N, C-alpha and C positions, 0 to 999 in steps of 0.2 A: 504494499500499500505506501502511496505516495500523497503527500498534501501539496495543494495547491494554494495560489495567494489567498484565494477566498477560503476563508478559515474552515467552512462547513462544506467544502466540497473536495472529493477523495478519488483519487485515480488509483485503479486496480488492474492488473496485466492478467488475463486467466491461464492458468498454467495446467499442463497435460493431467495430473491426479485429481485435479475439480471437474473434469469433465467424464461425460458418458461415452458408448460405443461409437457414437455419431459427433464426436467431438465437442458437444452440446455443454453449456454450465450446469452442473446439477443443481437444481433449487437447492438443496440444503447449505452447498458451499455460496449462494447467493442468499441466503439468509446470513451466513458468517459474515459477508462482505458489510450486509446492512448495518448488522450489530457491532461491527466493529467499528464502522462510520458513527454510530450512534455515541459509542462509550467512547470515542476520542472529542466528539462533539460536546459531550456532559463533561468530558475533561477540561475541556477549554471555557466550559460554563464555570467550573470550578467545583464538580461534585464526580470526579471520573472514579476509577476503580481504588485509587490510593487514598483518595480522600473520604470513601463510602466505608474503606476499612476502617479510618479512625474513628467513624463515626458507628462503627458495628452494623453497618447495614449495606445493604446490597442492592442494585437494580433488579427486578424479577420481569421478565415478558409475560402478559396474560394472554393477549390476541395480535394477531397481525394478519394481513391479506396484502398479497402481492399480485400486480397485473402485469404482464409483459405483452410487447406487441411484436418483439421480435428477442430470441433467445440470441446470446451472445456466444462464441465458440472460443476453441482453444487458441492461445495468442491474441484476441482480441482485445483491445485497454477498454473498458468503461469507467464512466465518472457516477459515483454516488453525492447528493447533496441532500442533506437531511437537516431538520428544524425542529424547534418544539413547537408544540401547539398549544401550549399550557397545561393547567391540570384542574380537576374537577373533583374535589373531596379527596380519596387518595390515590386517585388514577391520572396518570400523564399520558398523554397524545402526542406523538411525534410522526412525523411525515416523512417521505424519501421521495427524490426525482431522480432516474437512472438513467444515462447516456451513454450514446456510442463513442467513438474516439473523434466524431466531427461535431458533438456536443449537441445530436439530434436525439430526443427523447423520446428511448424504446421501453420504459416501464414506469411503474408506481406503486408507492407503497404506503401503507398507515397501520398505527401500530398503538396498542394501548400497555402502558407499564406500570408497576407500582414499586416502593422503595419497602423493602422490608429488612426485620432483624435478622444478622446473619446467624443468632441462635436459633431461634425458633422459625424464622421466614414469617414472623406475623406484620401483615402492613402496618408502615410509621406515616402518621400523617404529616404531609409537607410543612404545617404550621410548625411543628416541632423542631423543623430545623432552620436555623437561620440562614437567609440567603435565598432559598428555595424560590423567591418571585424571580430570579432571574430566567426561570423557565416559562413565566406567564408570556403568553403572544395573545393579546388579544384580537390582532389584525390578522392572525392564521386562520384560515379556514379546516375546521375540524372534519375529517372525512369518516366514515361511521366504519366500524367494524363489528358487522352482525355478531350475534353469539349464537355459534351452532349447537342445536339440542343433540345429546348424545341419540346413536340406535339403539335400539334395545335388544340386546342380546341375552338367547338363552345360554350361559357359560356352561351348565350342567351337560346340556346335551348337544350343543353346537360346538361343532369343531372349529377353532381359530385358524383362519388365512395363514398367519405366520407367528411365531412366538418367539421374543427377543429377550436377551439379557443384558441387566446393566454390570456390564463388564468393565473392567478398568479403563479401557479406552471408550468408554461412553460417558466418563464421569468428569466433571467440571470442577472451577476452583468453589464452590458453592456446595459441591459433596452431594450433586445430584446429577441425574442424565443429563447433559447436555440440550437445551430445547433443540437446537439443530439437526439433533439425531433423529428426534420423531418425526421428522421431515424425510429424512432417509427411509424411515421405516415406513412412511407412509409411499412414500414412492414407490419401494421395493413390493407393497402391497399391492398398488394400484397397477403397475407394469406386469403382475403377476397372472393377470387377466389381459391386457391391452399390448397391441404390436409396440415393441420398442422404436417403430417408425415414429408413433404421436408424440407431438409435442405438448406437453403440459404449457397451458399459458396463465394458468390463474390458480392460486392456491392462497386459501385461509386457515388458521389455526387457531384452536381454543386450547389453551391449557387448564386441565382440572387440578391436577396434583402432581407432586413431585416423587421422583421413581429413585429410591436410593440404592447404593450398593448391594448387588446380588440380588435384587429383586426381577423376577420374570412379567412382561409383560404380552398379553393375547390379543393380537390384532385381527381385527375383523373389518371388511371391505362391503359396500352397500352399493346399491347402482342408484343414483338418484337422478330425477329429471335434469339438475343442474351440474350434473358431473357424478363422481365418484365420491362416496364418503367413507373415510376410516378412522375407525376409533381403537383406544388401545385402551385394556382392562388391565391394572394388575392381578395375575393370575390368581395367587392365594386367597384375597379378600375381597375381590370383584370390584374393587375401587377403580372409578372411571379416571383416566389419564390424561387423555387429549381425544380431540375431536379435528379431522378434517376436512375440506372439501376441494378437490381438483378436478379442474376444469380444463378442456382443449381451445 
């Protein structure tokens, strides 16, 4: 990643391991780029990872929607611009614009975040942290990230389409499965029944609960009118973990 003169514009060059069998950028790596841009922009505002560590707090992503008009490929350069859309109660809104090497917009994203205690991951009210007003942006347009209702699954009798484990490589600094991994798992479930030639152009995800080291997640896919819905449930308790909608 490279910083541009505009402090909230970031340049990425797509490398081979970030692409699929058709050299297309994987959505989970695009999500990682978006979140890296968000983290650096938050750092520019005085609330990056180091500052949040001092506050015994962390940023957690709750919902995100990404829409792409064009999927970038291996060796392509893309630019990501991100900005705060302010906060309401405990929820922070953040938007993104995605550009190609010629600064033609090829995609957009909108997201909802929360600040949580690092210990129990309970939400922290922004008013409790001095300086949070820097994220207020009354002139920004708040895009809507719709909630996704989990699909109804009979986990006793219905065999999951996939099962995934929270192994070492899935865990991040917050001691849970990194949210980008749920995107990868959702793509695995999607392409189990769909040709690899198909381009996913839009992906929405809602995060319901954390997955801790060693836990197993059952994953189910359901065809919807607006695309394919993928849901994850913790295998031992049936706890809902995430829902995604993938559209072409």
